[in-house]
C-alpha positions in Angstrom: 24.5 7.3 -37.6 22.8 10.6 -37.6 19.6 10.9 -39.5 18.7 13.9 -41.4 16.1 16.0 -39.7 12.6 15.6 -41.1 11.1 18.8 -42.4 7.5 17.9 -42.8 5.3 18.2 -39.6 3.5 14.8 -40.1 6.8 12.7 -39.9 7.9 14.9 -37.0 4.7 14.2 -35.0 5.0 10.5 -35.7 8.6 10.5 -34.5 7.7 12.4 -31.4 4.9 10.0 -30.6 7.1 7.0 -31.1 9.8 8.6 -28.9 7.2 9.3 -26.1 5.7 5.8 -26.3 9.2 4.2 -26.1 10.1 6.4 -23.2 6.9 5.6 -21.3 7.4 1.9 -21.8 11.0 2.1 -20.6 10.2 4.1 -17.5 7.0 2.4 -16.4 7.1 -1.2 -17.5 10.6 -1.9 -16.3 10.1 -0.7 -12.8 6.7 -2.4 -12.6 8.2 -5.7 -13.6 10.8 -5.2 -10.8 8.1 -4.3 -8.3 6.1 -7.4 -9.3 9.1 -9.6 -8.8 9.8 -8.0 -5.4 6.2 -8.4 -4.3 6.1 -12.0 -5.5 9.2 -13.0 -3.5 7.9 -11.1 -0.5 4.5 -12.8 -0.6 6.0 -16.2 -1.1 8.4 -15.6 1.8 5.6 -14.5 4.0 3.6 -17.6 3.2 6.5 -19.9 3.9 7.3 -18.2 7.2 3.7 -18.4 8.3 3.5 -22.1 7.5 6.8 -22.7 9.3 5.6 -20.9 12.4 2.3 -22.7 12.3 4.3 -26.0 12.2 6.5 -24.8 15.0 3.5 -24.0 17.2 1.9 -27.4 16.5 5.2 -29.0 17.3 5.4 -27.2 20.7 1.8 -28.2 21.4 2.4 -31.9 20.6 5.6 -31.8 22.6 3.8 -30.5 25.6 1.0 -33.0 25.2 3.0 -36.1 24.6 6.4 -35.7 26.3 5.4 -34.3 29.7 3.9 -37.6 30.9 1.0 -37.1 33.2 1.7 -33.5 34.2 -0.9 -32.0 31.8 -3.7 -34.5 32.2 -7.1 -34.3 33.7 -8.0 -30.8 34.8 -4.7 -29.4 33.5 -5.2 -30.6 29.9 -5.8 -27.0 28.8 -2.3 -25.8 29.9 -0.4 -26.9 26.8 -2.7 -24.8 24.7 -2.2 -21.8 26.9 1.6 -22.2 26.9 1.6 -22.5 23.1 -0.6 -19.4 22.8 1.8 -17.5 25.1 4.8 -18.5 23.0 3.0 -17.5 19.8 2.0 -14.2 21.3 5.6 -13.6 22.4 6.8 -14.3 18.9 4.2 -11.9 17.5 5.3 -9.2 19.9 8.9 -9.6 19.0 8.1 -9.4 15.3 5.9 -6.3 15.8 8.7 -4.6 17.8 11.3 -5.5 15.1 9.0 -4.0 12.4 8.3 -0.8 14.4 12.0 -0.2 15.4 13.7 2.7 13.7 16.7 1.7 11.5 20.1 2.6 12.8 21.6 5.8 11.4 25.3 5.7 10.5 
């Protein structure tokens, strides 16, 4: 319902102050909560992807070390590490290119 307009200046200033505070809470706290949730999911996803890629690289290294027989033994024991580093660098380059790429315009 409609309230009758207050005529004294003190109640008018209190009402304006309350209105400004309510507006600021609505327009700042709401978006900040959404931003915090967005950042939280982004950070959690980044950590999970990093752990997954680390496990993938360790898996590739162990695969090359154990399943290739005697191909990478002796003087060539460093080669599985190089191959794993090249694969990791290639994944990093693909990721950097995907981040740098301009979005398609429709």
